[in-house]
FIVEXGU-837586 format. One line per field, with one value per residue (C-alpha): residue in three letters; residue number from 1; x, y, z. Coordinates in nm, 2 decimals, decimal comma. Layout:
N
code <- c(ALA / ...)
pos <- c(NUM / ...)
c1 <- c(X / ...)
c2 <- c(Y / ...)
c3 <- c(Z / ...)
END
This chain:
342
code <- c(UNK / UNK / UNK / UNK / UNK / UNK / UNK / UNK / UNK / UNK / UNK / UNK / UNK / UNK / UNK / UNK / UNK / UNK / UNK / UNK / UNK / UNK / UNK / UNK / UNK / UNK / UNK / UNK / UNK / UNK / UNK / UNK / UNK / UNK / UNK / UNK / UNK / UNK / UNK / UNK / UNK / UNK / UNK / UNK / UNK / UNK / UNK / UNK / UNK / UNK / UNK / UNK / UNK / UNK / UNK / UNK / UNK / UNK / UNK / UNK / UNK / UNK / UNK / UNK / UNK / UNK / UNK / UNK / UNK / UNK / UNK / UNK / UNK / UNK / UNK / UNK / UNK / UNK / UNK / UNK / UNK / UNK / UNK / UNK / UNK / UNK / UNK / UNK / UNK / UNK / UNK / UNK / UNK / UNK / UNK / UNK / UNK / UNK / UNK / UNK / UNK / UNK / UNK / UNK / UNK / UNK / UNK / UNK / UNK / UNK / UNK / UNK / UNK / UNK / UNK / UNK / UNK / UNK / UNK / UNK / UNK / UNK / UNK / UNK / UNK / UNK / UNK / UNK / UNK / UNK / UNK / UNK / UNK / UNK / UNK / UNK / UNK / UNK / UNK / UNK / UNK / UNK / UNK / UNK / UNK / UNK / UNK / UNK / UNK / UNK / UNK / UNK / UNK / UNK / UNK / UNK / UNK / UNK / UNK / UNK / UNK / UNK / UNK / UNK / UNK / UNK / UNK / UNK / UNK / UNK / UNK / UNK / UNK / UNK / UNK / UNK / UNK / UNK / UNK / UNK / UNK / UNK / UNK / UNK / UNK / UNK / UNK / UNK / UNK / UNK / UNK / UNK / UNK / UNK / UNK / UNK / UNK / UNK / UNK / UNK / UNK / UNK / UNK / UNK / UNK / UNK / UNK / UNK / UNK / UNK / UNK / UNK / UNK / UNK / UNK / UNK / UNK / UNK / UNK / UNK / UNK / UNK / UNK / UNK / UNK / UNK / UNK / UNK / UNK / UNK / UNK / UNK / UNK / UNK / UNK / UNK / UNK / UNK / UNK / UNK / UNK / UNK / UNK / UNK / UNK / UNK / UNK / UNK / UNK / UNK / UNK / UNK / UNK / UNK / UNK / UNK / UNK / UNK / UNK / UNK / UNK / UNK / UNK / UNK / UNK / UNK / UNK / UNK / UNK / UNK / UNK / UNK / UNK / UNK / UNK / UNK / UNK / UNK / UNK / UNK / UNK / UNK / UNK / UNK / UNK / UNK / UNK / UNK / UNK / UNK / UNK / UNK / UNK / UNK / UNK / UNK / UNK / UNK / UNK / UNK / UNK / UNK / UNK / UNK / UNK / UNK / UNK / UNK / UNK / UNK / UNK / UNK / UNK / UNK / UNK / UNK / UNK / UNK / UNK / UNK / UNK / UNK / UNK / UNK / UNK / UNK / UNK / UNK / UNK / UNK / UNK / UNK / UNK / UNK / UNK / UNK / UNK / UNK / UNK / UNK / UNK / UNK)
pos <- c(1 / 2 / 3 / 4 / 5 / 6 / 7 / 8 / 9 / 10 / 11 / 12 / 13 / 14 / 15 / 16 / 17 / 18 / 19 / 20 / 21 / 22 / 23 / 24 / 25 / 26 / 27 / 28 / 29 / 30 / 31 / 32 / 33 / 34 / 35 / 36 / 37 / 38 / 39 / 40 / 41 / 42 / 43 / 44 / 45 / 46 / 47 / 48 / 49 / 50 / 51 / 52 / 53 / 54 / 55 / 56 / 57 / 58 / 59 / 60 / 61 / 62 / 63 / 64 / 65 / 66 / 67 / 68 / 69 / 70 / 71 / 72 / 73 / 74 / 75 / 76 / 77 / 78 / 79 / 80 / 81 / 82 / 83 / 84 / 85 / 86 / 87 / 88 / 89 / 90 / 91 / 92 / 93 / 94 / 95 / 96 / 97 / 98 / 99 / 100 / 101 / 102 / 103 / 104 / 105 / 106 / 107 / 108 / 109 / 110 / 111 / 112 / 113 / 114 / 115 / 116 / 117 / 118 / 119 / 120 / 121 / 122 / 123 / 124 / 125 / 126 / 127 / 128 / 129 / 130 / 131 / 132 / 133 / 134 / 135 / 136 / 137 / 138 / 139 / 140 / 141 / 142 / 143 / 144 / 145 / 146 / 147 / 148 / 149 / 150 / 151 / 152 / 153 / 154 / 155 / 156 / 157 / 158 / 159 / 160 / 161 / 162 / 163 / 164 / 165 / 166 / 167 / 168 / 169 / 170 / 171 / 172 / 173 / 174 / 175 / 176 / 177 / 178 / 179 / 180 / 181 / 182 / 183 / 184 / 185 / 186 / 187 / 188 / 189 / 190 / 191 / 192 / 193 / 194 / 195 / 196 / 197 / 198 / 199 / 200 / 201 / 202 / 203 / 204 / 205 / 206 / 207 / 208 / 209 / 210 / 211 / 212 / 213 / 214 / 215 / 216 / 217 / 218 / 219 / 220 / 221 / 222 / 223 / 224 / 225 / 226 / 227 / 228 / 229 / 230 / 231 / 232 / 233 / 234 / 235 / 236 / 237 / 238 / 239 / 240 / 241 / 242 / 243 / 244 / 245 / 246 / 247 / 248 / 249 / 250 / 251 / 252 / 253 / 254 / 255 / 256 / 257 / 258 / 259 / 260 / 261 / 262 / 263 / 264 / 265 / 266 / 267 / 268 / 269 / 270 / 271 / 272 / 273 / 274 / 275 / 276 / 277 / 278 / 279 / 280 / 281 / 282 / 283 / 284 / 285 / 286 / 287 / 288 / 289 / 290 / 291 / 292 / 293 / 294 / 295 / 296 / 297 / 298 / 299 / 300 / 301 / 302 / 303 / 304 / 305 / 306 / 307 / 308 / 309 / 310 / 311 / 312 / 313 / 314 / 315 / 316 / 317 / 318 / 319 / 320 / 321 / 322 / 323 / 324 / 325 / 326 / 327 / 328 / 329 / 330 / 331 / 332 / 333 / 334 / 335 / 336 / 337 / 338 / 339 / 340 / 341 / 342)
c1 <- c(5,26 / 5,13 / 4,75 / 4,74 / 4,95 / 4,96 / 5,34 / 5,60 / 5,78 / 6,15 / 6,46 / 6,83 / 7,05 / 7,40 / 7,74 / 8,11 / 8,25 / 8,23 / 8,01 / 7,73 / 7,46 / 7,37 / 7,35 / 7,12 / 6,89 / 6,88 / 6,77 / 6,50 / 6,38 / 6,33 / 6,07 / 5,88 / 5,51 / 5,38 / 5,24 / 5,42 / 5,64 / 5,98 / 6,21 / 6,58 / 6,81 / 7,18 / 7,48 / 7,84 / 8,19 / 8,29 / 8,17 / 8,01 / 7,72 / 7,80 / 7,55 / 7,26 / 7,35 / 7,38 / 7,05 / 6,87 / 7,02 / 6,93 / 6,57 / 6,55 / 6,60 / 6,30 / 6,03 / 5,90 / 5,83 / 6,06 / 5,78 / 5,78 / 6,15 / 6,29 / 6,65 / 6,79 / 7,16 / 7,34 / 7,70 / 8,01 / 8,06 / 7,81 / 7,44 / 7,47 / 7,71 / 7,61 / 7,35 / 7,19 / 7,09 / 7,20 / 7,01 / 6,69 / 6,69 / 6,74 / 6,48 / 6,23 / 6,27 / 6,23 / 5,91 / 5,77 / 5,86 / 5,79 / 5,52 / 5,67 / 5,50 / 5,84 / 6,18 / 6,52 / 6,82 / 7,18 / 7,41 / 7,78 / 7,98 / 8,17 / 7,87 / 7,74 / 7,46 / 7,34 / 7,29 / 7,11 / 6,86 / 6,81 / 6,73 / 6,49 / 6,30 / 6,30 / 6,02 / 6,05 / 5,98 / 5,78 / 5,45 / 5,59 / 5,82 / 5,75 / 6,11 / 6,16 / 6,46 / 6,81 / 6,98 / 7,36 / 7,55 / 7,89 / 8,16 / 8,25 / 8,61 / 8,64 / 8,59 / 8,95 / 9,08 / 9,18 / 9,15 / 8,78 / 8,70 / 8,87 / 8,70 / 8,44 / 8,20 / 8,22 / 8,15 / 7,86 / 7,69 / 7,70 / 7,59 / 7,29 / 7,17 / 6,84 / 6,91 / 7,27 / 7,34 / 7,65 / 7,70 / 7,96 / 7,94 / 7,99 / 8,36 / 8,36 / 8,41 / 8,22 / 8,48 / 8,42 / 8,04 / 8,08 / 8,30 / 8,04 / 7,75 / 7,94 / 8,02 / 7,67 / 7,51 / 7,73 / 7,60 / 7,38 / 7,10 / 7,04 / 6,96 / 6,60 / 6,74 / 7,08 / 7,10 / 7,35 / 7,34 / 7,54 / 7,50 / 7,29 / 6,99 / 6,76 / 6,39 / 6,14 / 6,00 / 6,31 / 6,19 / 5,88 / 6,08 / 6,05 / 6,32 / 6,44 / 6,45 / 6,61 / 6,91 / 6,96 / 6,94 / 7,18 / 7,42 / 7,42 / 7,48 / 7,77 / 7,93 / 7,88 / 8,22 / 8,39 / 8,21 / 8,53 / 8,67 / 8,37 / 8,43 / 8,37 / 8,66 / 8,52 / 8,65 / 8,88 / 8,76 / 8,92 / 8,72 / 8,88 / 8,70 / 8,86 / 8,69 / 8,66 / 8,57 / 8,50 / 8,74 / 8,66 / 8,96 / 8,89 / 9,02 / 8,90 / 8,86 / 9,18 / 9,06 / 9,12 / 8,85 / 8,91 / 8,61 / 8,56 / 8,25 / 8,32 / 8,12 / 7,84 / 8,04 / 8,32 / 8,31 / 8,55 / 8,72 / 8,59 / 8,90 / 9,14 / 8,95 / 8,92 / 9,29 / 9,36 / 9,11 / 9,12 / 9,48 / 9,41 / 9,42 / 9,18 / 8,92 / 8,64 / 8,61 / 8,27 / 8,19 / 7,90 / 8,05 / 7,96 / 8,16 / 8,16 / 8,00 / 7,72 / 7,69 / 7,83 / 7,85 / 8,19 / 8,22 / 8,56 / 8,63 / 8,96 / 9,09 / 8,78 / 8,64 / 8,29 / 8,13 / 7,76 / 7,56 / 7,31 / 7,07 / 7,17 / 7,37 / 7,40 / 7,76 / 8,03 / 8,13 / 8,43 / 8,51 / 8,80 / 8,84 / 9,18 / 9,35 / 9,66 / 9,71 / 9,73 / 9,93 / 9,61 / 9,76 / 9,91 / 9,58 / 9,39 / 9,61 / 9,56 / 9,18 / 9,18 / 9,40 / 9,12 / 8,87 / 8,78 / 8,86 / 8,58)
c2 <- c(22,06 / 21,77 / 21,75 / 21,59 / 21,84 / 22,16 / 22,15 / 22,14 / 21,80 / 21,88 / 21,66 / 21,73 / 21,58 / 21,56 / 21,41 / 21,52 / 21,74 / 21,58 / 21,28 / 21,37 / 21,56 / 21,80 / 21,51 / 21,33 / 21,63 / 21,65 / 21,28 / 21,36 / 21,66 / 21,43 / 21,25 / 21,56 / 21,52 / 21,75 / 22,08 / 22,04 / 22,33 / 22,22 / 22,46 / 22,39 / 22,55 / 22,51 / 22,60 / 22,53 / 22,59 / 22,83 / 23,18 / 23,20 / 22,95 / 22,70 / 22,43 / 22,67 / 22,78 / 22,42 / 22,32 / 22,62 / 22,54 / 22,17 / 22,25 / 22,45 / 22,12 / 21,95 / 22,14 / 22,28 / 22,65 / 22,85 / 22,87 / 22,49 / 22,46 / 22,75 / 22,74 / 22,96 / 22,98 / 23,05 / 23,06 / 23,09 / 22,81 / 22,66 / 22,69 / 22,72 / 23,02 / 23,34 / 23,16 / 23,02 / 23,36 / 23,30 / 22,97 / 23,11 / 23,42 / 23,20 / 22,95 / 23,22 / 23,38 / 23,04 / 22,97 / 23,31 / 23,33 / 22,97 / 22,85 / 22,51 / 22,17 / 22,02 / 22,15 / 21,99 / 22,13 / 22,07 / 22,18 / 22,22 / 21,90 / 22,08 / 22,20 / 22,12 / 21,89 / 21,85 / 22,23 / 22,25 / 21,97 / 22,13 / 22,47 / 22,32 / 22,11 / 22,39 / 22,62 / 22,87 / 22,60 / 22,35 / 22,45 / 22,52 / 22,23 / 21,85 / 21,74 / 21,41 / 21,16 / 21,30 / 21,14 / 21,10 / 21,01 / 20,83 / 20,73 / 20,38 / 20,43 / 20,70 / 20,45 / 20,34 / 20,70 / 20,85 / 21,20 / 21,14 / 20,88 / 21,07 / 21,39 / 21,50 / 21,63 / 21,30 / 21,10 / 21,33 / 21,31 / 20,93 / 20,92 / 21,15 / 21,01 / 20,82 / 20,69 / 20,60 / 20,59 / 20,43 / 20,64 / 20,63 / 20,25 / 20,18 / 20,13 / 19,93 / 19,56 / 19,31 / 19,34 / 19,72 / 19,66 / 19,40 / 19,64 / 19,92 / 19,70 / 19,55 / 19,91 / 20,03 / 19,74 / 19,80 / 20,15 / 20,21 / 20,30 / 20,11 / 20,31 / 20,31 / 20,23 / 20,16 / 20,20 / 20,11 / 20,33 / 20,53 / 20,88 / 20,98 / 20,77 / 20,79 / 20,71 / 20,98 / 20,74 / 20,78 / 21,14 / 21,01 / 20,82 / 20,99 / 21,17 / 20,96 / 21,19 / 20,92 / 20,91 / 21,28 / 21,27 / 20,97 / 21,14 / 21,46 / 21,27 / 21,08 / 21,40 / 21,66 / 21,58 / 21,64 / 21,97 / 22,17 / 21,97 / 22,07 / 22,44 / 22,61 / 22,80 / 23,11 / 23,12 / 23,41 / 23,57 / 23,81 / 23,97 / 24,13 / 24,30 / 24,29 / 24,43 / 24,07 / 23,89 / 23,89 / 23,67 / 23,52 / 23,36 / 23,21 / 22,95 / 22,78 / 22,44 / 22,32 / 22,40 / 22,67 / 22,79 / 22,99 / 23,12 / 23,33 / 23,49 / 23,62 / 23,90 / 23,82 / 23,92 / 23,66 / 23,34 / 23,05 / 22,84 / 22,50 / 22,29 / 22,54 / 22,54 / 22,16 / 22,13 / 22,36 / 22,22 / 21,84 / 21,78 / 21,97 / 21,74 / 21,91 / 21,81 / 21,95 / 22,16 / 22,28 / 22,52 / 22,66 / 22,81 / 22,98 / 22,86 / 22,90 / 22,55 / 22,63 / 22,62 / 22,34 / 22,22 / 22,09 / 21,86 / 21,72 / 21,50 / 21,34 / 21,41 / 21,28 / 21,57 / 21,55 / 21,80 / 21,82 / 22,05 / 22,28 / 22,56 / 22,92 / 23,10 / 23,47 / 23,44 / 23,18 / 23,06 / 22,85 / 22,72 / 22,51 / 22,37 / 22,23 / 22,10 / 22,29 / 22,65 / 22,66 / 22,89 / 23,06 / 23,37 / 23,15 / 22,97 / 23,30 / 23,41 / 23,07 / 23,10 / 23,45 / 23,31 / 23,05 / 23,33 / 23,43 / 23,78 / 24,02)
c3 <- c(10,38 / 10,59 / 10,57 / 10,91 / 11,11 / 10,89 / 10,93 / 10,66 / 10,63 / 10,65 / 10,61 / 10,66 / 10,40 / 10,55 / 10,48 / 10,46 / 10,18 / 9,84 / 9,94 / 9,69 / 9,89 / 9,61 / 9,36 / 9,61 / 9,63 / 9,25 / 9,24 / 9,49 / 9,29 / 8,99 / 9,20 / 9,33 / 9,28 / 9,01 / 9,15 / 9,49 / 9,60 / 9,75 / 9,93 / 9,94 / 10,20 / 10,11 / 10,32 / 10,22 / 10,38 / 10,09 / 10,05 / 9,70 / 9,70 / 9,42 / 9,54 / 9,53 / 9,18 / 9,06 / 9,22 / 9,06 / 8,72 / 8,76 / 8,85 / 8,53 / 8,34 / 8,50 / 8,32 / 8,65 / 8,70 / 8,93 / 9,18 / 9,23 / 9,33 / 9,54 / 9,64 / 9,92 / 10,00 / 10,33 / 10,22 / 10,44 / 10,68 / 10,93 / 10,96 / 11,34 / 11,34 / 11,51 / 11,73 / 11,41 / 11,27 / 10,91 / 10,90 / 11,06 / 10,84 / 10,53 / 10,64 / 10,73 / 10,39 / 10,22 / 10,41 / 10,35 / 9,98 / 9,86 / 10,11 / 10,04 / 10,07 / 10,17 / 10,27 / 10,22 / 10,41 / 10,30 / 10,58 / 10,52 / 10,56 / 10,84 / 11,04 / 11,39 / 11,31 / 11,67 / 11,69 / 11,35 / 11,46 / 11,80 / 11,63 / 11,38 / 11,64 / 11,90 / 12,02 / 11,73 / 11,46 / 11,65 / 11,51 / 11,16 / 11,07 / 11,08 / 11,12 / 10,95 / 10,93 / 10,91 / 10,61 / 10,61 / 10,30 / 10,34 / 10,10 / 10,24 / 10,13 / 10,39 / 10,67 / 10,61 / 10,60 / 10,94 / 10,79 / 10,77 / 11,03 / 11,32 / 11,23 / 11,49 / 11,22 / 11,03 / 11,35 / 11,45 / 11,11 / 11,13 / 11,49 / 11,45 / 11,12 / 11,12 / 10,77 / 10,67 / 10,29 / 10,14 / 9,83 / 9,54 / 9,56 / 9,19 / 9,22 / 9,55 / 9,59 / 9,80 / 10,08 / 10,10 / 10,11 / 10,39 / 10,59 / 10,56 / 10,65 / 10,95 / 11,07 / 11,02 / 11,21 / 11,51 / 11,55 / 11,85 / 11,86 / 11,53 / 11,22 / 11,09 / 10,75 / 10,59 / 10,22 / 9,95 / 9,64 / 9,38 / 9,22 / 9,52 / 9,39 / 9,69 / 9,68 / 9,78 / 10,03 / 10,24 / 10,32 / 10,50 / 10,78 / 11,12 / 11,32 / 11,62 / 11,93 / 12,14 / 11,91 / 11,94 / 12,33 / 12,35 / 12,12 / 12,32 / 12,65 / 12,50 / 12,36 / 12,64 / 12,80 / 12,46 / 12,38 / 12,38 / 12,09 / 11,88 / 11,91 / 11,58 / 11,43 / 11,26 / 10,90 / 10,81 / 10,48 / 10,23 / 9,96 / 9,65 / 9,36 / 9,01 / 8,69 / 8,57 / 8,89 / 9,27 / 9,47 / 9,81 / 9,99 / 10,33 / 10,58 / 10,89 / 11,05 / 10,89 / 10,53 / 10,27 / 10,03 / 9,71 / 9,52 / 9,21 / 9,07 / 8,72 / 8,57 / 8,33 / 8,02 / 8,09 / 7,89 / 7,94 / 7,68 / 7,79 / 7,69 / 7,84 / 8,17 / 8,18 / 8,12 / 8,41 / 8,66 / 8,60 / 8,74 / 9,07 / 9,38 / 9,62 / 9,87 / 9,65 / 9,34 / 9,22 / 8,94 / 8,73 / 8,42 / 8,10 / 7,80 / 7,42 / 7,42 / 7,66 / 8,04 / 8,25 / 8,61 / 8,72 / 9,02 / 9,12 / 9,42 / 9,49 / 9,14 / 8,94 / 8,74 / 8,59 / 8,35 / 8,30 / 8,07 / 8,26 / 8,18 / 8,13 / 8,39 / 8,47 / 8,59 / 8,62 / 8,97 / 9,07 / 9,42 / 9,54 / 9,89 / 9,99 / 10,31 / 10,21 / 10,10 / 9,72 / 9,50 / 9,43 / 9,27 / 8,99 / 8,97 / 8,93 / 8,65 / 8,47 / 8,52 / 8,36 / 8,07 / 8,01 / 7,94 / 7,58 / 7,48 / 7,55)
END
């Protein structure tokens, strides 16, 4: 909490699906001053809350007590849905439970960032939160992909960001870098900071930069006439309970989400699961799984699948987001075939 204002410094970490927001928050948590309490509010398009699970598991590897890093999830779409009630309830519970010195908010890559910023800087939170710079992560390769570049949410995130971060840069060449820098320098009003990084490696100093209210008002004026194109399509959700798992199958905003939460007794064969998941070509695949070789986080974007050991889990969670409807019944059978006998 700021000693000068008595308010909680708060940053929004935004960016499109799969750009590395959760990894960036993990990198920032590594730099958290000892003894400070940080609250993390996470929202994703899917229904089962993988990011919050991964952040909680990651925080367990830092040697900090659970009271020093408190994660609250708001699964199922957009923080601004239902007049912002899910976000406000989650944020209020986070503030009440954790009494944090700092808050990081990771909204869905498909959310209405303008509305989220407006809610957080409005009358209800004006005396509680010290809203700092909005930080947007971008994969520079997406600037050449119409699927991303022409998306309203992608454009809004870049427009509203105070700090623009080129992430996932380890495989890019100098031409890609020049293209991104030229693009970022043409943005008006100019960004407070434009960064070039990989693996979400942000400095904690980035969190201290201020929010630019002028940027928000200019963005709103420029986009009012297009407000109808920003209408949020409420996701359609189906919930199925099986003795082995709970399945959430939803769609909305041109995407399909498939999520499974397996009961605590189910253990995966790691190699069998990796063989199943690695070939999948989807927008995003995230998982936190219990296997015979320990617990792992799985993160796959555009066909690149990473496995990382994490601390103990109560249950396994798998979530897939795709731009096309998948043969999920076959996938579900194959997932269950990857389980060890109980």
